[in-house]
C-alpha positions as CSV (number, residue, x, y, z in Angstrom):
1,M,0.0,0.0,0.0
2,T,1.4,3.4,-1.0
3,L,0.2,6.6,0.5
4,K,-0.3,9.5,-1.8
5,F,0.1,13.0,-0.4
6,E,-1.4,15.5,-2.8
7,I,-2.4,19.0,-2.0
8,S,-5.9,19.8,-3.0
9,T,-6.9,23.0,-4.9
10,E,-8.7,24.2,-1.8
11,E,-5.5,23.8,0.3
12,M,-3.4,25.4,-2.4
13,F,-5.7,28.4,-2.4
14,W,-5.6,28.7,1.4
15,Q,-1.8,28.4,1.4
16,E,-1.5,31.2,-1.3
17,K,-3.9,33.4,0.6
18,M,-1.9,33.0,3.8
19,L,1.4,33.6,2.1
20,R,0.1,36.8,0.6
21,Q,-1.3,37.9,3.9
22,I,2.1,37.3,5.6
23,E,3.9,39.2,2.8
24,S,1.6,42.2,3.0
25,C,1.9,42.4,6.8
26,E,2.9,45.8,8.0
27,S,2.7,45.3,11.7
28,I,4.2,42.9,14.3
29,K,0.8,42.7,15.9
30,E,-0.9,41.5,12.7
31,L,2.0,39.0,12.1
32,K,1.6,37.6,15.6
33,E,-2.1,37.1,15.0
34,I,-1.3,35.2,11.8
35,A,1.3,33.1,13.6
36,T,-1.2,32.3,16.3
37,L,-3.8,31.2,13.8
38,L,-1.3,29.0,11.9
39,T,-0.2,27.5,15.2
40,K,-3.8,26.6,16.1
41,V,-4.4,25.2,12.7
42,A,-1.3,23.1,12.8
43,T,-2.2,21.8,16.3
44,Q,-5.7,20.9,15.3
45,R,-4.5,19.0,12.2
46,Q,-1.9,17.1,14.3
47,V,-4.6,16.1,16.8
48,A,-6.8,14.9,14.0
49,I,-4.0,12.9,12.4
50,K,-3.1,11.3,15.7
51,A,-6.8,10.4,16.3
52,L,-7.1,8.8,12.9
53,V,-3.9,6.8,13.3
54,K,-5.0,5.6,16.7
55,D,-8.4,4.6,15.4
56,A,-6.8,2.8,12.4
57,L,-4.4,0.9,14.8
58,D,-7.3,0.0,17.1
59,E,-9.3,-1.4,14.2
60,M,-6.3,-3.4,13.0
61,E,-5.8,-4.7,16.5
62,K,-9.5,-5.8,16.7
63,G,-9.0,-7.6,13.4
64,F,-6.0,-9.5,14.6
65,L,-7.7,-10.5,17.9
66,Q,-10.7,-12.0,16.2
């Protein structure tokens, strides 16, 4: 099984939007707000990934035990 990591059009759009916002930042306060938002997004994604991996492992374990 091979995993494919492909960025969707929606994710590419969001990334470009954020990069442009960062480039156009004129204040430290605004840059801190963006950094905080990106940190929250990264954390939420990591939590979701860990939950999905745990669920997959739990399902695999159930299959082995049956």
